[in-house]
N, C-alpha and C positions, 0 to 999 in steps of 0.2 A: 597772744591774741590770734585768733583764726582769721587772717586777712581775707582768705577766699570766701568764707562765710559772710563776712561783712560786705564784700563786693557783691556777692550774690543777692543779699538783701537790698542793696542799693539799686540793683537793676529794676526793681519794681517802682522806684521813685524818680529815677533819672533817665534822661535820654541816653541812648547807646554810647555816644561819644564821651559823655561825662563818666559813664560807668567804666569805660576803658581807661580814662585818665585816673579815676579812683583806683582801679585795679593796678595800674602801673605804680601809682604812689604807694599802695599797700605792699607791692613787691619790693620797692626800694626800702621801705621801712623795715620789712622783714629781713632783707639782706643786711641792712645797717645793724639790726639787732644781733644777727649772727656774727658779724664782724666784731661787734662789741663784746660778745661772749668769748670769742677766740682771743681777743686782746686781753680780756680779764684773766683768762686761763694762762696766758703767757707771763703775767706779772708775778 
């Protein structure tokens, strides 16, 4: 999923502080997915 695109779309609907929270959450989700991919590759 393109988290940056999702966060950009949210900017039109949310106050700036909520968008930043959403952007941070998207970054964490993306990082978690990458870690999961690495762990799967190591199995």
